[in-house]
TORROMI-545161 format. One record per residue: residue in one letter; x, y, z of N, C-alpha, C, O in turn; residue number from 1. Coordinates in pm, whole numbers, plus 32768, in hexadecimal, padded with zeros to 4 digits. Example, Ala and Ser with C-alpha at 12.3 -4.5 7.8 and 13.67 -1.06 7.14 Angstrom:
# residues 2
<pt aa="A" n_c1="8527" n_c2="7DC7" n_c3="830C" ca_c1="84CE" ca_c2="7E3E" ca_c3="830C" c_c1="8528" c_c2="7EB6" c_c3="830C" o_c1="8590" o_c2="7EB4" o_c3="834E" i="1"/>
<pt aa="S" n_c1="8505" n_c2="7F1F" n_c3="82C4" ca_c1="8557" ca_c2="7F96" ca_c3="82CA" c_c1="850A" c_c2="8003" c_c3="8313" o_c1="853D" o_c2="8072" o_c3="8324" i="2"/>
***
This chain:
# residues 94
<pt aa="X" n_c1="904A" n_c2="EC22" n_c3="9FEC" ca_c1="8FD1" ca_c2="EBF3" ca_c3="9FAA" c_c1="8F62" c_c2="EBD2" c_c3="A00E" o_c1="8EED" o_c2="EBCA" o_c3="9FE9" i="1"/>
<pt aa="X" n_c1="8F86" n_c2="EBBE" n_c3="A08B" ca_c1="8F22" ca_c2="EB97" ca_c3="A0ED" c_c1="8EBA" c_c2="EC06" c_c3="A102" o_c1="8E43" o_c2="EBEA" o_c3="A10C" i="2"/>
<pt aa="X" n_c1="8EE8" n_c2="EC83" n_c3="A109" ca_c1="8E8A" ca_c2="ECF3" ca_c3="A117" c_c1="8E34" c_c2="ED00" c_c3="A09B" o_c1="8DBC" o_c2="ED1B" o_c3="A0A4" i="3"/>
<pt aa="X" n_c1="8E71" n_c2="ECED" n_c3="A026" ca_c1="8E24" ca_c2="ECF3" ca_c3="9FA9" c_c1="8DB5" c_c2="EC8C" c_c3="9FAA" o_c1="8D44" o_c2="ECAB" o_c3="9F84" i="4"/>
<pt aa="X" n_c1="8DD3" n_c2="EC14" n_c3="9FD4" ca_c1="8D6F" ca_c2="EBAA" ca_c3="9FD8" c_c1="8CFF" c_c2="EBCB" c_c3="A03A" o_c1="8C8B" o_c2="EBAC" o_c3="A020" i="5"/>
<pt aa="X" n_c1="8D20" n_c2="EC0A" n_c3="A0A9" ca_c1="8CBB" ca_c2="EC31" ca_c3="A10B" c_c1="8C5A" c_c2="EC96" c_c3="A0D0" o_c1="8BE1" o_c2="EC88" o_c3="A0DD" i="6"/>
<pt aa="X" n_c1="8C90" n_c2="ECFD" n_c3="A08F" ca_c1="8C3B" ca_c2="ED63" ca_c3="A052" c_c1="8BEF" c_c2="ED2D" c_c3="9FD9" o_c1="8B7F" o_c2="ED58" o_c3="9FBE" i="7"/>
<pt aa="X" n_c1="8C2A" n_c2="ECCF" n_c3="9F93" ca_c1="8BE5" ca_c2="EC90" ca_c3="9F24" c_c1="8B6E" c_c2="EC40" c_c3="9F56" o_c1="8B03" o_c2="EC41" o_c3="9F18" i="8"/>
<pt aa="X" n_c1="8B7E" n_c2="EBFB" n_c3="9FC6" ca_c1="8B0E" ca_c2="EBB0" ca_c3="A001" c_c1="8A9F" c_c2="EC0F" c_c3="A02E" o_c1="8A29" o_c2="EBEE" o_c3="A020" i="9"/>
<pt aa="X" n_c1="8AC3" n_c2="EC83" n_c3="A064" ca_c1="8A5D" ca_c2="ECE7" ca_c3="A087" c_c1="8A11" c_c2="ED16" c_c3="A00B" o_c1="8997" o_c2="ED26" o_c3="A00D" i="10"/>
<pt aa="X" n_c1="8A5B" n_c2="ED2D" n_c3="9F9E" ca_c1="8A1B" ca_c2="ED58" ca_c3="9F22" c_c1="89BF" c_c2="ECEB" c_c3="9EEB" o_c1="8954" o_c2="ED09" o_c3="9EB6" i="11"/>
<pt aa="X" n_c1="89E8" n_c2="EC6E" n_c3="9EF7" ca_c1="8994" ca_c2="EC00" ca_c3="9EC9" c_c1="8912" c_c2="EBF8" c_c3="9F1A" o_c1="88A7" o_c2="EBE4" o_c3="9EE2" i="12"/>
<pt aa="X" n_c1="891D" n_c2="EC09" n_c3="9F9D" ca_c1="88A5" ca_c2="EC02" ca_c3="9FF2" c_c1="8847" c_c2="EC77" c_c3="9FDB" o_c1="87CE" o_c2="EC6A" o_c3="9FEE" i="13"/>
<pt aa="X" n_c1="887D" n_c2="ECEA" n_c3="9FB3" ca_c1="8828" ca_c2="ED5F" ca_c3="9F9B" c_c1="87FA" c_c2="ED6B" c_c3="9F0A" o_c1="87C2" o_c2="EDD1" o_c3="9EE2" i="14"/>
<pt aa="X" n_c1="8812" n_c2="ED03" n_c3="9EBB" ca_c1="87EA" ca_c2="ED01" ca_c3="9E2D" c_c1="8826" c_c2="ED76" c_c3="9DDF" o_c1="87E3" o_c2="EDB4" o_c3="9D8C" i="15"/>
<pt aa="X" n_c1="88A3" n_c2="ED94" n_c3="9DF9" ca_c1="88E9" ca_c2="EE01" ca_c3="9DB6" c_c1="894E" c_c2="EDCE" c_c3="9D50" o_c1="89A5" o_c2="EE1A" o_c3="9D24" i="16"/>
<pt aa="X" n_c1="8943" n_c2="ED4F" n_c3="9D29" ca_c1="89A2" ca_c2="ED14" ca_c3="9CCB" c_c1="8959" c_c2="ECE8" c_c3="9C4D" o_c1="88F0" o_c2="ECA7" o_c3="9C55" i="17"/>
<pt aa="X" n_c1="8990" n_c2="ED0C" n_c3="9BDA" ca_c1="895B" ca_c2="ECE0" ca_c3="9B59" c_c1="89C1" c_c2="EC80" c_c3="9B1E" o_c1="8A37" o_c2="ECA1" o_c3="9B15" i="18"/>
<pt aa="X" n_c1="8996" n_c2="EC08" n_c3="9AF6" ca_c1="89EF" ca_c2="EBA0" ca_c3="9AC5" c_c1="89EB" c_c2="EB96" c_c3="9A2E" o_c1="8981" o_c2="EBA5" o_c3="99F1" i="19"/>
<pt aa="X" n_c1="8A5E" n_c2="EB7C" n_c3="99F1" ca_c1="8A67" ca_c2="EB59" ca_c3="9964" c_c1="8A7D" c_c2="EBCD" c_c3="9907" o_c1="8A46" o_c2="EC39" o_c3="9919" i="20"/>
<pt aa="X" n_c1="8ACF" n_c2="EBB5" n_c3="98A1" ca_c1="8AF3" ca_c2="EC1C" ca_c3="9840" c_c1="8A7A" c_c2="EC4B" c_c3="97F0" o_c1="8A68" o_c2="ECC3" o_c3="97DB" i="21"/>
<pt aa="X" n_c1="8A27" n_c2="EBEE" n_c3="97C4" ca_c1="89B2" ca_c2="EC13" ca_c3="9774" c_c1="894C" c_c2="EC61" c_c3="97C5" o_c1="8912" o_c2="ECC2" o_c3="9794" i="22"/>
<pt aa="X" n_c1="8936" n_c2="EC38" n_c3="9840" ca_c1="88D6" ca_c2="EC7D" ca_c3="9897" c_c1="8907" c_c2="ED0A" c_c3="98B8" o_c1="88B8" o_c2="ED69" o_c3="98B9" i="23"/>
<pt aa="X" n_c1="8987" n_c2="ED18" n_c3="98D2" ca_c1="89BF" ca_c2="ED9C" ca_c3="98F1" c_c1="89B6" c_c2="EDF8" c_c3="9878" o_c1="899B" o_c2="EE6F" o_c3="9886" i="24"/>
<pt aa="X" n_c1="89CD" n_c2="EDC1" n_c3="9801" ca_c1="89CA" ca_c2="EE12" ca_c3="9787" c_c1="8940" c_c2="EE4D" c_c3="976C" o_c1="8936" o_c2="EEBB" o_c3="9734" i="25"/>
<pt aa="X" n_c1="88D6" n_c2="EE08" n_c3="9793" ca_c1="884F" ca_c2="EE38" ca_c3="9777" c_c1="8809" c_c2="EE72" c_c3="97F2" o_c1="8797" o_c2="EEA0" o_c3="97E8" i="26"/>
<pt aa="X" n_c1="884C" n_c2="EE70" n_c3="9865" ca_c1="8811" ca_c2="EEA2" ca_c3="98E1" c_c1="87FD" c_c2="EF3A" c_c3="98D8" o_c1="8859" o_c2="EF81" o_c3="98B1" i="27"/>
<pt aa="X" n_c1="8788" n_c2="EF6B" n_c3="98FB" ca_c1="8767" ca_c2="EFF9" ca_c3="98EB" c_c1="8773" c_c2="F04B" c_c3="996B" o_c1="877E" o_c2="F0C5" o_c3="9964" i="28"/>
<pt aa="X" n_c1="8771" n_c2="F00A" n_c3="99DD" ca_c1="877A" ca_c2="F054" ca_c3="9A5A" c_c1="880B" c_c2="F07B" c_c3="9A77" o_c1="8867" o_c2="F04C" o_c3="9A35" i="29"/>
<pt aa="X" n_c1="881E" n_c2="F0D1" n_c3="9ADA" ca_c1="88A1" ca_c2="F106" ca_c3="9AFA" c_c1="88FF" c_c2="F099" c_c3="9B2F" o_c1="88DC" o_c2="F04B" o_c3="9B87" i="30"/>
<pt aa="X" n_c1="8977" n_c2="F097" n_c3="9AF7" ca_c1="89E3" ca_c2="F041" ca_c3="9B27" c_c1="8A5A" c_c2="F09B" c_c3="9B44" o_c1="8A6C" o_c2="F102" o_c3="9B02" i="31"/>
<pt aa="X" n_c1="8AAA" n_c2="F075" n_c3="9BA5" ca_c1="8B1B" ca_c2="F0CA" ca_c3="9BCC" c_c1="8BA1" c_c2="F093" c_c3="9BA2" o_c1="8C02" o_c2="F0DE" o_c3="9B9B" i="32"/>
<pt aa="X" n_c1="8BAB" n_c2="F013" n_c3="9B86" ca_c1="8C28" ca_c2="EFD9" ca_c3="9B5A" c_c1="8C19" c_c2="EF47" c_c3="9B36" o_c1="8BB8" o_c2="EF05" o_c3="9B5C" i="33"/>
<pt aa="X" n_c1="8C7D" n_c2="EF15" n_c3="9AEC" ca_c1="8C7B" ca_c2="EE8B" ca_c3="9ABC" c_c1="8CF8" c_c2="EE44" c_c3="9AEF" o_c1="8D67" o_c2="EE7A" o_c3="9AE6" i="34"/>
<pt aa="X" n_c1="8CE5" n_c2="EDCC" n_c3="9B24" ca_c1="8D55" ca_c2="ED77" ca_c3="9B4D" c_c1="8D56" c_c2="ECFD" c_c3="9AF2" o_c1="8CF0" o_c2="ECBB" o_c3="9ADF" i="35"/>
<pt aa="X" n_c1="8DCB" n_c2="ECDF" n_c3="9AB8" ca_c1="8DD9" ca_c2="EC6D" ca_c3="9A5F" c_c1="8E41" c_c2="EC0D" c_c3="9A98" o_c1="8E9D" o_c2="EC35" o_c3="9ADF" i="36"/>
<pt aa="X" n_c1="8E2F" n_c2="EB8E" n_c3="9A78" ca_c1="8E8E" ca_c2="EB27" ca_c3="9AA0" c_c1="8F09" c_c2="EB2F" c_c3="9A47" o_c1="8EFF" o_c2="EB58" o_c3="99D3" i="37"/>
<pt aa="X" n_c1="8F7B" n_c2="EB09" n_c3="9A7A" ca_c1="8FF5" ca_c2="EB0E" ca_c3="9A2A" c_c1="8FF8" c_c2="EAA4" c_c3="99BC" o_c1="904E" o_c2="EAA9" o_c3="9965" i="38"/>
<pt aa="X" n_c1="8F9B" n_c2="EA44" n_c3="99C0" ca_c1="8F94" ca_c2="E9DB" ca_c3="9959" c_c1="8F25" c_c2="E9F4" c_c3="98F3" o_c1="8EFD" o_c2="E998" o_c3="98AC" i="39"/>
<pt aa="X" n_c1="8EF4" n_c2="EA6F" n_c3="98EB" ca_c1="8E88" ca_c2="EA8F" ca_c3="988E" c_c1="8EB9" c_c2="EA83" c_c3="97FE" o_c1="8F2A" o_c2="EAA9" o_c3="97DF" i="40"/>
<pt aa="X" n_c1="8E65" n_c2="EA4F" n_c3="97A6" ca_c1="8E88" ca_c2="EA3E" ca_c3="9719" c_c1="8E9B" c_c2="EAC6" c_c3="96D5" o_c1="8E66" o_c2="EB2B" o_c3="9701" i="41"/>
<pt aa="X" n_c1="8EE8" n_c2="EAC4" n_c3="966A" ca_c1="8F0C" ca_c2="EB41" ca_c3="9625" c_c1="8E93" c_c2="EB8B" c_c3="95ED" o_c1="8E8A" o_c2="EC05" o_c3="95F9" i="42"/>
<pt aa="X" n_c1="8E35" n_c2="EB43" n_c3="95B1" ca_c1="8DBF" ca_c2="EB85" ca_c3="9578" c_c1="8D67" c_c2="EBC3" c_c3="95E4" o_c1="8D32" o_c2="EC30" o_c3="95D3" i="43"/>
<pt aa="X" n_c1="8D57" n_c2="EB7E" n_c3="9652" ca_c1="8D09" ca_c2="EBB4" ca_c3="96C1" c_c1="8D4E" c_c2="EC2D" c_c3="96FE" o_c1="8D0C" o_c2="EC8C" o_c3="9728" i="44"/>
<pt aa="X" n_c1="8DD2" n_c2="EC2A" n_c3="9703" ca_c1="8E1D" ca_c2="EC9B" ca_c3="9738" c_c1="8E0A" c_c2="ED16" c_c3="96DE" o_c1="8DFC" o_c2="ED86" o_c3="970F" i="45"/>
<pt aa="X" n_c1="8E0B" n_c2="ED00" n_c3="965B" ca_c1="8DF3" ca_c2="ED6E" ca_c3="95FD" c_c1="8D68" c_c2="EDA9" c_c3="9612" o_c1="8D56" o_c2="EE23" o_c3="960F" i="46"/>
<pt aa="X" n_c1="8D06" n_c2="ED52" n_c3="9628" ca_c1="8C7D" ca_c2="ED7F" ca_c3="963F" c_c1="8C73" c_c2="EDD1" c_c3="96BF" o_c1="8C2E" o_c2="EE37" o_c3="96C2" i="47"/>
<pt aa="X" n_c1="8CB8" n_c2="EDA5" n_c3="9729" ca_c1="8CB4" ca_c2="EDED" ca_c3="97A8" c_c1="8D00" c_c2="EE71" c_c3="97A0" o_c1="8CD7" o_c2="EED4" o_c3="97DE" i="48"/>
<pt aa="X" n_c1="8D6D" n_c2="EE75" n_c3="9756" ca_c1="8DB6" ca_c2="EEF3" ca_c3="9744" c_c1="8D5E" c_c2="EF57" c_c3="96F9" o_c1="8D5A" o_c2="EFCD" o_c3="971E" i="49"/>
<pt aa="X" n_c1="8D18" n_c2="EF2A" n_c3="9692" ca_c1="8CBE" ca_c2="EF82" ca_c3="9647" c_c1="8C4B" c_c2="EFB2" c_c3="969F" o_c1="8C25" o_c2="F027" o_c3="9698" i="50"/>
<pt aa="X" n_c1="8C13" n_c2="EF5A" n_c3="96F1" ca_c1="8BA7" ca_c2="EF80" ca_c3="974B" c_c1="8BD7" c_c2="EFE4" c_c3="97B3" o_c1="8B93" o_c2="F047" o_c3="97CF" i="51"/>
<pt aa="X" n_c1="8C4C" n_c2="EFCB" n_c3="97EA" ca_c1="8C84" ca_c2="F024" ca_c3="9850" c_c1="8CA1" c_c2="F0AE" c_c3="9816" o_c1="8C86" o_c2="F113" o_c3="9857" i="52"/>
<pt aa="X" n_c1="8CD7" n_c2="F0B3" n_c3="979D" ca_c1="8CF3" ca_c2="F134" ca_c3="975E" c_c1="8C74" c_c2="F17D" c_c3="9739" o_c1="8C6C" o_c2="F1F7" o_c3="9747" i="53"/>
<pt aa="X" n_c1="8C10" n_c2="F135" n_c3="970A" ca_c1="8B91" ca_c2="F172" ca_c3="96E4" c_c1="8B44" c_c2="F1AD" c_c3="9759" o_c1="8AF8" o_c2="F20D" o_c3="9748" i="54"/>
<pt aa="X" n_c1="8B55" n_c2="F175" n_c3="97CF" ca_c1="8B0A" ca_c2="F1A2" ca_c3="9845" c_c1="8B62" c_c2="F1E9" c_c3="98AC" o_c1="8B34" o_c2="F206" o_c3="991A" i="55"/>
<pt aa="X" n_c1="8BDF" n_c2="F204" n_c3="988A" ca_c1="8C3E" ca_c2="F246" ca_c3="98E4" c_c1="8C4F" c_c2="F1F9" c_c3="9967" o_c1="8C4B" o_c2="F234" o_c3="99D3" i="56"/>
<pt aa="X" n_c1="8C62" n_c2="F177" n_c3="995C" ca_c1="8C78" ca_c2="F120" ca_c3="99D0" c_c1="8D0A" c_c2="F0F4" c_c3="99D2" o_c1="8D4D" o_c2="F0F0" o_c3="996B" i="57"/>
<pt aa="X" n_c1="8D39" n_c2="F0D2" n_c3="9A49" ca_c1="8DC0" ca_c2="F09C" ca_c3="9A55" c_c1="8DB9" c_c2="F004" c_c3="9A53" o_c1="8D5B" o_c2="EFC7" o_c3="9A85" i="58"/>
<pt aa="X" n_c1="8E20" n_c2="EFCA" n_c3="9A19" ca_c1="8E2A" ca_c2="EF39" ca_c3="9A0C" c_c1="8E9C" c_c2="EF09" c_c3="9A66" o_c1="8F0C" o_c2="EF3A" o_c3="9A5B" i="59"/>
<pt aa="X" n_c1="8E7F" n_c2="EEAA" n_c3="9ABF" ca_c1="8EE2" ca_c2="EE77" ca_c3="9B1D" c_c1="8EF1" c_c2="EDE1" c_c3="9B0A" o_c1="8E8E" o_c2="ED9A" o_c3="9AF6" i="60"/>
<pt aa="X" n_c1="8F6C" n_c2="EDB2" n_c3="9B0F" ca_c1="8F88" ca_c2="ED23" ca_c3="9B01" c_c1="8F9D" c_c2="ECE5" c_c3="9B8B" o_c1="8FE9" o_c2="ED19" o_c3="9BDC" i="61"/>
<pt aa="X" n_c1="8F58" n_c2="EC76" n_c3="9BA3" ca_c1="8F5F" ca_c2="EC2F" ca_c3="9C23" c_c1="8F80" c_c2="EB9D" c_c3="9C06" o_c1="8F3C" o_c2="EB5E" o_c3="9BB4" i="62"/>
<pt aa="X" n_c1="8FE6" n_c2="EB64" n_c3="9C47" ca_c1="9003" ca_c2="EAD6" ca_c3="9C31" c_c1="8F9B" c_c2="EA7D" c_c3="9C74" o_c1="8F6C" o_c2="EA99" o_c3="9CE3" i="63"/>
<pt aa="X" n_c1="8F77" n_c2="EA11" n_c3="9C30" ca_c1="8F19" ca_c2="E9AC" ca_c3="9C64" c_c1="8E94" c_c2="E9E8" c_c3="9C90" o_c1="8E65" o_c2="E9CD" o_c3="9CFF" i="64"/>
<pt aa="X" n_c1="8E59" n_c2="EA37" n_c3="9C3C" ca_c1="8DDA" ca_c2="EA79" ca_c3="9C5E" c_c1="8D68" c_c2="EA14" c_c3="9C73" o_c1="8D15" o_c2="EA27" o_c3="9CCB" i="65"/>
<pt aa="X" n_c1="8D65" n_c2="E9AA" n_c3="9C23" ca_c1="8CF8" ca_c2="E949" ca_c3="9C31" c_c1="8CFB" c_c2="E904" c_c3="9CBA" o_c1="8C92" o_c2="E8E1" o_c3="9CEF" i="66"/>
<pt aa="X" n_c1="8D70" n_c2="E8F1" n_c3="9CF2" ca_c1="8D78" ca_c2="E8B6" ca_c3="9D79" c_c1="8D47" c_c2="E91A" c_c3="9DE2" o_c1="8D0A" o_c2="E8F2" o_c3="9E45" i="67"/>
<pt aa="X" n_c1="8D61" n_c2="E999" n_c3="9DCD" ca_c1="8D39" ca_c2="E9FE" ca_c3="9E2E" c_c1="8CA3" c_c2="EA14" c_c3="9E33" o_c1="8C6C" o_c2="EA30" o_c3="9E9D" i="68"/>
<pt aa="X" n_c1="8C5F" n_c2="EA07" n_c3="9DBF" ca_c1="8BCE" ca_c2="EA1D" ca_c3="9DBC" c_c1="8B80" c_c2="E99C" c_c3="9DD1" o_c1="8B04" o_c2="E99C" o_c3="9DD2" i="69"/>
<pt aa="X" n_c1="8BC8" n_c2="E92C" n_c3="9DE0" ca_c1="8B8A" ca_c2="E8AA" ca_c3="9DF9" c_c1="8B2D" c_c2="E87F" c_c3="9D88" o_c1="8AC5" o_c2="E840" o_c3="9D9E" i="70"/>
<pt aa="X" n_c1="8B53" n_c2="E8A2" n_c3="9D0E" ca_c1="8B08" ca_c2="E877" ca_c3="9C98" c_c1="8B6B" c_c2="E842" c_c3="9C31" o_c1="8BD5" o_c2="E87C" o_c3="9C1B" i="71"/>
<pt aa="X" n_c1="8B47" n_c2="E7D3" n_c3="9BF5" ca_c1="8B9D" ca_c2="E798" ca_c3="9B92" c_c1="8B9A" c_c2="E7EB" c_c3="9B11" o_c1="8B2E" o_c2="E812" o_c3="9AE4" i="72"/>
<pt aa="X" n_c1="8C0C" n_c2="E806" n_c3="9AD9" ca_c1="8C1B" ca_c2="E850" ca_c3="9A5C" c_c1="8BE7" c_c2="E8DF" c_c3="9A62" o_c1="8BBC" o_c2="E914" o_c3="99FC" i="73"/>
<pt aa="X" n_c1="8BEA" n_c2="E91D" n_c3="9AD4" ca_c1="8BC7" ca_c2="E9AB" ca_c3="9ADF" c_c1="8C46" c_c2="E9FA" c_c3="9AC7" o_c1="8C9A" o_c2="EA07" o_c3="9B20" i="74"/>
<pt aa="X" n_c1="8C56" n_c2="EA2D" n_c3="9A4E" ca_c1="8CD1" ca_c2="EA71" ca_c3="9A28" c_c1="8CC6" c_c2="EB08" c_c3="9A2D" o_c1="8D2C" o_c2="EB4D" o_c3="9A32" i="75"/>
<pt aa="X" n_c1="8C4C" n_c2="EB3E" n_c3="9A2C" ca_c1="8C39" ca_c2="EBCF" ca_c3="9A28" c_c1="8BC6" c_c2="EBF4" c_c3="9A86" o_c1="8B5D" o_c2="EBB5" o_c3="9A85" i="76"/>
<pt aa="X" n_c1="8BDD" n_c2="EC5B" n_c3="9AD8" ca_c1="8B72" ca_c2="EC91" ca_c3="9B2C" c_c1="8B77" c_c2="ED28" c_c3="9B27" o_c1="8BE1" o_c2="ED64" o_c3="9B10" i="77"/>
<pt aa="X" n_c1="8B06" n_c2="ED65" n_c3="9B3C" ca_c1="8AFC" ca_c2="EDF7" ca_c3="9B4A" c_c1="8ABA" c_c2="EE14" c_c3="9BCF" o_c1="8A68" o_c2="EDC6" o_c3="9BFF" i="78"/>
<pt aa="X" n_c1="8ADE" n_c2="EE85" n_c3="9C0B" ca_c1="8AA9" ca_c2="EEAB" ca_c3="9C8D" c_c1="8A4F" c_c2="EF24" c_c3="9C7C" o_c1="8A75" o_c2="EF86" o_c3="9C3C" i="79"/>
<pt aa="X" n_c1="89D7" n_c2="EF1E" n_c3="9CB7" ca_c1="8976" ca_c2="EF8B" ca_c3="9CAA" c_c1="8963" c_c2="EFDB" c_c3="9D2A" o_c1="8906" o_c2="F02B" o_c3="9D33" i="80"/>
<pt aa="X" n_c1="89B9" n_c2="EFC7" n_c3="9D8E" ca_c1="89B4" ca_c2="F011" ca_c3="9E0A" c_c1="8A35" c_c2="F062" c_c3="9E15" o_c1="8AA2" o_c2="F029" o_c3="9E1B" i="81"/>
<pt aa="X" n_c1="8A29" n_c2="F0E6" n_c3="9E19" ca_c1="8A9F" ca_c2="F13C" ca_c3="9E13" c_c1="8AFB" c_c2="F12A" c_c3="9E8A" o_c1="8B74" o_c2="F121" o_c3="9E79" i="82"/>
<pt aa="X" n_c1="8AC5" n_c2="F125" n_c3="9F03" ca_c1="8B1B" ca_c2="F11B" ca_c3="9F7A" c_c1="8B64" c_c2="F095" c_c3="9F7E" o_c1="8BDA" o_c2="F090" o_c3="9FA0" i="83"/>
<pt aa="X" n_c1="8B20" n_c2="F029" n_c3="9F5C" ca_c1="8B62" ca_c2="EFA7" ca_c3="9F58" c_c1="8BCD" c_c2="EFA3" c_c3="9EEB" o_c1="8C38" o_c2="EF6A" o_c3="9EFF" i="84"/>
<pt aa="X" n_c1="8BB0" n_c2="EFE0" n_c3="9E7A" ca_c1="8C11" ca_c2="EFE4" ca_c3="9E0D" c_c1="8C90" c_c2="F02D" c_c3="9E36" o_c1="8CFE" o_c2="EFFC" o_c3="9E1A" i="85"/>
<pt aa="X" n_c1="8C85" n_c2="F09F" n_c3="9E76" ca_c1="8CFC" ca_c2="F0EB" ca_c3="9E9B" c_c1="8D52" c_c2="F09E" c_c3="9EFF" o_c1="8DCD" o_c2="F0A1" o_c3="9EF7" i="86"/>
<pt aa="X" n_c1="8D14" n_c2="F059" n_c3="9F5D" ca_c1="8D60" ca_c2="F00A" ca_c3="9FBE" c_c1="8DA1" c_c2="EF93" c_c3="9F79" o_c1="8E13" o_c2="EF71" o_c3="9F97" i="87"/>
<pt aa="X" n_c1="8D5A" n_c2="EF53" n_c3="9F1D" ca_c1="8D91" ca_c2="EEDF" ca_c3="9ED5" c_c1="8E09" c_c2="EF08" c_c3="9E7F" o_c1="8E6B" o_c2="EEBE" o_c3="9E76" i="88"/>
<pt aa="X" n_c1="8E01" n_c2="EF7C" n_c3="9E41" ca_c1="8E71" ca_c2="EFAC" ca_c3="9DF0" c_c1="8EEB" c_c2="EFC5" c_c3="9E47" o_c1="8F5A" o_c2="EFA3" o_c3="9E20" i="89"/>
<pt aa="X" n_c1="8ED6" n_c2="F000" n_c3="9EBA" ca_c1="8F48" ca_c2="F019" ca_c3="9F13" c_c1="8F88" c_c2="EF95" c_c3="9F40" o_c1="9001" o_c2="EF90" o_c3="9F54" i="90"/>
<pt aa="X" n_c1="8F39" n_c2="EF2C" n_c3="9F50" ca_c1="8F71" ca_c2="EEA9" ca_c3="9F75" c_c1="8FBF" c_c2="EE6B" c_c3="9F01" o_c1="9026" o_c2="EE2B" o_c3="9F18" i="91"/>
<pt aa="X" n_c1="8F90" n_c2="EE7B" n_c3="9E88" ca_c1="8FD3" ca_c2="EE42" ca_c3="9E14" c_c1="9056" c_c2="EE8A" c_c3="9DF7" o_c1="90B8" o_c2="EE4B" o_c3="9DCF" i="92"/>
<pt aa="X" n_c1="905A" n_c2="EF0C" n_c3="9E0B" ca_c1="90D0" ca_c2="EF5B" ca_c3="9DEA" c_c1="913F" c_c2="EF4E" c_c3="9E51" o_c1="91AE" o_c2="EF7D" o_c3="9E39" i="93"/>
<pt aa="X" n_c1="9126" n_c2="EF10" n_c3="9EC2" ca_c1="918E" ca_c2="EF00" ca_c3="9F27" c_c1="91F0" c_c2="EE95" c_c3="9F02" o_c1="924E" o_c2="EE7B" o_c3="9F4C" i="94"/>
***
């Protein structure tokens, strides 16, 4: 998780992170993937699954996501930078 946190911090500094289920659902610009916290509520998870299927995005589960992004109650994020997203996915899948 340490590498994931490093790349997540880079994405945060480059403004490549979109926060929140509602914001992601209505976001019109290109997103490459969605990361959700393992404690996400059932209704929000359904909303993110529908959004991911509608936009052909992959959904990844990350434990303690709000601690990693240094924001309280940040349960869902989307990444809008392709290169950062691919590296972050490789870190999560290890």
